[in-house]
N, C-alpha and C positions, 0 to 999 in steps of 0.2 A: 234430849229427844225434841225434835222440831217437826211440825206439820204445816200444811198450807194455811192453817188458821193463825199461826204465829205472826207472819208479816202484817196481816190485816189488823190484828189486835194491837201490835206495837204501834202501827200508824195511828190507830184510834186514840191510843193513850198519849202519844207524843206530838201528834199533828192533827188533832180532831177537826180543826176548822181550816185546815189547808185544803186546797182544791185537789181532789183525788182523781176525778174523771171529767173530761170535757168531751161531749158528743153532740155536735150540732149546737142547738140552743140549750142543751141540758148541761148543768154544772153541779156536781155533787162533791161535798166535802167528805172527809173520812168518817165523821160522826154519822152522817146520813147514809153513807155506803155501808157501814157496819150494821146499821139498823135494817136496811133493805136486805142485806145478805142474811141476817138473822131471821127475818120474816119469810124469806123464800125457803130457808131451811125448815121453818115451822110449818109452812104450807105443805111441803113435801112429806113431812112427818105425819101431818093430818090426813094425807092420802093413804097412809098405811105403809109407807116405805120404811124399810129397816136397814141397818148397817150392811153395806156391801151391795145394795140394790143399785141398778144402773139407770142413769138419766141421760137420754140422748138429746143432742142439740143439732138442729138443721136451720141455720140462720146466718144472715150477714152480720158483720161486726157491728156491735152497738154496746151501750153501757149495760144493757140487761144481759147480754152474752157474757160480758166480763164479770158481772155479779154472779152468774151461774158458775163460771169457771172457778171463782173464789169460794162460793158458799157450798156447792154440792160436795166437793171433797172434804171441806171443813166440817160438814155435818156427818161425815162417816159414810157418805154415798160415793158412787163412782160416776164421773162424768164421761160421756161418750160423744165427743165432738165429731160430726160427720161432714164429709166434704160436700159442699153445696153444688159442686160441679158434677157429682156422680150421677150416673143414670139411675132410674128408679130401681132396676134390678139389682144394682150394686148396693143401693141403700137398703133394700129389702134383705139382702144377704147379711149385711152388717147388723141390722136390727135383730134378725133371727139368731145370729151367732152370739151377739152380746147379751141377749135376753133382756134388753132395756124395757122397763115398765112404763116410763114416762117420756114424752117428747115435748121439748120446747122448740117452737118453730115460728118463723114469720111467713111461711108459705100458706097458700090457700089450701082448704081441705082437699085431700086426695086419698087414693087407695092406701097410701103410707099410714094414714091415721089409724086405720083399722088394725094395725099391728101392735098398738099400744093400749094399755089400760086407761091411760089418761093423756090428753093432749092439751098443752097450755100454749095458746096462740099469742105471739108477740105482735103489737105492744099491749093491746087493750086487755086481753085475757090475763096476761101476766100481771098488769097493774091491779086489776081487780083481785087477783089471787093474793098478792102480798098485802094489799090494803086491809084485808080482813083477817090476816093471819097473826097468830101470837108468835113473837120471836122466840127462838131457842138459842141456847148458848152454843157457840161454835167451838170445835176442837175438843169437846169433852169426850173422853174415852177413845179418842182417835190416836193410833200409834203410827210411828214413822214407817213401819213395815206394811201398813195397810195399803190396799190398792186405792189409788186416787183417780186414775183415768185410764181409759182404753182408747188409744189413738190408732185408727185403721190406716194401714199402708198397703200398697200393692203387693200381691203374693206371687212367688215364682211358680206356684201350681195353678195360677189362673184365678185364685180366690184371694181376697184381701186378708191380711193378718192383723189381728188386734194386738198392738204393742201395749203391754201392761206396764204402767208407770206408777210407782209407789210414792208416798209422801217423801220418803228418803231420796228417791230419784229426783223429784222436782226441787226439793230443797238443796240437794247437791248442786244442781244446775243454777239455783239462785245464788249460791255462794260463788260459783265461777263467774256469773254475770256481774256480781258486785266487784269482782276482781278485774275483769277485763273492761267493764263499762264504767266503773267508778262513779255510779250515780250518787247524787245527794238530794236532799229535800228541795233544792232549787231546780232540779232537772224536770224537764217536760218531755216525756218520751212519746213519740208518734207511733202508734200501732198500725203498720201498713199491711203486713202479711195476715191472711185470714186466721182467725182464732181457732179454726179446726186444725191448723198446722202447728206442729211443735215450734216452728220458727215464729209464729204469731204470738206465742206465749212465753218465749224463752227469757224475756226481760220483765214480764209483768210482775212477778213476785218480788224481784229485786227492787223495782221502782216503788212498789207498795211498801216494802220493808223500810225504806229510807224516807217515806212520806212524800215521794215525788208525785208528779201529775201524769196521768195517761191521757193522751189526746187521740181520739178516734175520728179520722176524717170520714165524711159521709160517702165518699167514693175513693177509689184508688186511681182515678185519672191523674196523670202527672200534674196537670194544672191545678186540680183540687188539692192535691197533696202539698204542692208548693204554697198555695194560698193558705193552707192550714199552718205550715211552717212559719210563714210571715205573720199571720194573724195571732197565733198563739205563742210566738217566740219559742218554738220547739228547739230543744238542745241536742236531742239524739234520736236515732231511729235505726231500724233494720230493714233493708230492702232486698227483694230478690233481684237478680241482675236485669231482668226485663224492665222492672219498674225503675231501677237505678238508671238504665239507659234512657228511659222516657223522661225522668226527672231532669237528667242532664241536658237533653236536647231542649226541653221546655225552658230551663233556666238560662241556657245560652242564647235562646231566641227571644225570650220575654222575661228578663231578669226580675226577681223579687228580692226583697230585703231578707237575706237568709244568714245574716251575720251571727245569729244566735246559735246556729247549728255547729256543735263542737265535735260530734261523733257520728259518722255515717258508716254503719256496718252493712255488710252484704254477705250473702251465702245462699245455699239451697240449689245452685246450679252453676254450670260453667260460665265464665265471663271473659270476654276478650280484653286484652291489655289496653287496646285503644279506647274502650269504654271507660276504663279506669283513669286513663290520661285526661279524657274529657271531663270526667267527674271531678278530678283534682282541680281542673281549671274553673269549672262551674261553681264549686264550693270550696274556695281557697282557704277558708278558716276552719274547715272540718278535717278531723283525722279520718282517713279511710282505714277500715278494719275488716279483714276477711275472716269469716267464721266457717268451720267445717264440722259436720257431725251428722247424725242420723236421728230419726225418731227414737230409735232404740237407746240412744245416749242422752236423751232428755232435753235438748238435742246437741249441746255443744261439746266437742272433743278437743279442737285445736283453734287457735286464733293467731292471726298475723297482724300485729299493731303497726300503725304508721306506714301503711302500705304505700301511701303517696310518696314516701321517701325512697322506696325500693324498686320503683317501676323500671329502672334501667339496670337492675342487678339480677343475677340468677335467683336470688331469694324471692323475687316477685312471683315466681312460678310455684311457690310453695303454698301450703295451707296454714303454715305457721307452726307454733309450738303447742304441746299439750297444755291445756288449761289447768288451773289449780285443782289438785286432787285427782287428776286423770293421768293414767299411764297409756302410752301408745307404743306398740312394737310392730315389727314386720317379721312374719314367720314364713319359713319355707313350706312346701306342701307336705313335708315330713314333720312339721311342727317345731323345727329348730329356729331359734332367734337368729336373724340375719344381721350381718354387719352393716354399717352405714354405706349407702350406695347400692346395696343389693336389693333387687326387686322381689317382693313376695306379697302375701296377703296382710293387709292392715288389720290389726286386732287392738281392742281397747278394753281397759280395765278401770273401774272406779265406782264410786257410790252412785253415779249417775246412770249406770247401765241397767237396762230393763230386767225385770224378773222373768221375762219370757213372753210368749205369744198366747193369747187367750184361746183355750180349747185346742191348742196345737202342740202337743208334747213332742212330736217328732221334729217339727221345725225349731222348737225351743232347744232341744238337745243338739241339733246341728249347728245352731248359732252360738250357743253358750257352751264352750268346751274348755276344760282345764283352767277355769277362772277368767277366761277372756271372751269378749264378744267378738265374733268373727264377722267383719263388715262385708266381706265379699269384694272389697276394693283391692286392686293391685297398686302398690306404691313402694316408696323407699324413704328412709330417713337420712338426712345429711349428718355431718359430724357435730352439729349444734342441736340435733334432735328436731329439726324442722321436717315436716312431713310433705312429701311430694306424691301426688296420685298420678298414675300413668294409664290405668284402664280399670274396667269393672268386671270382676268375675261373675257378677249377678246378671250381666246384660241389662242393667237398669238404665233407663234414659231419664234425665231430668230436663223437662221442658217447661220453661216459664215458671220454675219453682215447684212444679208438680212431678212426683216420682211416678214413672211408668215402667212396669216390668214387661219386657218384650214378649215373654212367654204368654202372658195374658192376651196380648193383641194377636199373637200368632194363633192361639187357640180359636179366637173368633174367625180369623181368616180361614183356618182349616175347616171350620164348620160350613163354609160355603161349598156346595156340591161340585163346583168346577175347579177348586184349588187342590193341586197335587202336592205342592211344596210351598212353604212360606218362611221367610226370614225377616225379622224386624230389628232395626238398629237405629242408633242416633247419629245424626249428621250435624255439622256446624250450622247454626242459624244466628244471624246477627241480631235478630230481635228476641228470640226465645232462648238463646244460649245453645240449645239443641232442639232439633225437631225430628219426628219419627219418619223413617224411610223404610219401605217394604219392598222386597223382591219376591215376586210370586211366580211360580211355574204352574200354568193351568193344565187341567186335563183336557178341556176343550176351550174354545175361544171365550174370553171374558175380558171386559174393559176395566181399567183402573177406576173410572167413575162408578161403575156398577159395584165394585168392591168397597169403595168408600161409602156409598149409600147403604150397603149391606151392614157396615159397621155402626152406622148412626144409631140404630135402635138397640144396640147390644152393649156398647161401652160409651163412657163419657167422651165428649168432644175432644178434650186434650189428649186422649189416647189414640185417636184416629190418625193413621199416617197421613202426613201432608203430601207425600208423593208415593205412588205405588208404581213400581216398574214391573211390567209383565214380560217375563223372559221365556224364550223358547229353549234355553239351555238349562240343564239341571244345576242346582245349587252346588257350589264347591264344597267338598267334604274331605275330612281326614280319613286315614286308613281305617279308623274305627267307625266310620260312618257319621261322625258328628259334623254338622254344618260349620264351615269356617267363616264365622261372622267377621273375624278380624280382617280377613281377605276382602270381604265385601265393604267393610268400613274404610279401609286404608286409603283408597283414592280420594275420599272426601276429607280426611283429616290430615293427610301427609303435609300439606303446606299451610294448614290453618293454625294461627297463633292463638291458642286458648290456654286457660288455666282450668284444670278440672276441679270442681268442688262437688259437694253432695248436699 
């Protein structure tokens, strides 16, 4: 049995004085990290929190966030990392849904504070809290089946869903990361994705377990990221395609010494093949590796290693092979396993798969059926078990690494009194991978600018369509009356060379 506490304890025992975290001018070794995590757990216990209580975090990446990610689950509590880009109404919903009692945040006081019993403000309040706390032992009485975190992701009903990940889920992903990333104690992993994303944490435990170093840049600007790679001799990282493109452009225009970088992974959204060609040129010593998965798979399900060697082959359009301990299949709508080359729904099985959605039994039952997690993605496998994605059943758009469920955006548009019909879908975007496009049929005259402004106070900025087409014609529909989004999307995607990822 293994829990989130085990990698940290192993690193303390085997690499106590090795650098664990670099964040700006802060450098912590594993002995100090272990002590700080124990004292944070002790402080939370002193507030009266008991096993299973939830602790929310709304903050930018920093060493304190990483400490919370490690120590909250290791103390038998549940971490709830919330998207810093969410609108206040979205945060309020997630807080109420999760029942979190404590908030760790670097934000100024706001109405959000009133939803919690205790608010710990980063950095000063946090430092004062742990300075006077008695440390508690981590991992005692915690089981692999215990809930470790609730990660909120967009919901097809218009409300976010809290993906429940257990210690078993996170440790299963840790083992796969050890397999595909092959980290050692000499590795220095750069955390670029936000820690509220599963992508931001997918290699954290693996790096800790081998006693490697986590480097947290003070910003995600490509120039700052590359400066950190050069300054800290970073050996591996994971980027969303938007940042990969920005890093590539910056490196080609203003080169840094990046010879230390051996592994450049990417995932979370579609990426153009041309971006990968440029990345291979900008970082010639690094292996490109494509990762596919979802929050529900903790998050990694497949990987395509040495992508830079495959860019001129059909395999380059795949998401790669199932990772260690994970099974991937493609099912027909009748639930039959399909042969290689046949398109159906992608389903996943493994110890990494979520136990379900918090407070949402119906959505859990729909997603977890017959031992498989149903991703809602359409795809096929080739004769070597490489996965290719061709469309999304969920109508989810991934823009700049953020998952957006179009039903949620449509619900907001439909709430405008002048909107009779609305359809939202993803279109190719060289910078964001995909961007949101809406077609609206009005009841009376309304402008695109008015509709965009209407959305601003209701949903996060990344969920607002970048273009709204106001149409005098009804939306195309099937015989059953369902809007034919594929027909609306087709003109935008027909000639676009992309590889779809999640």
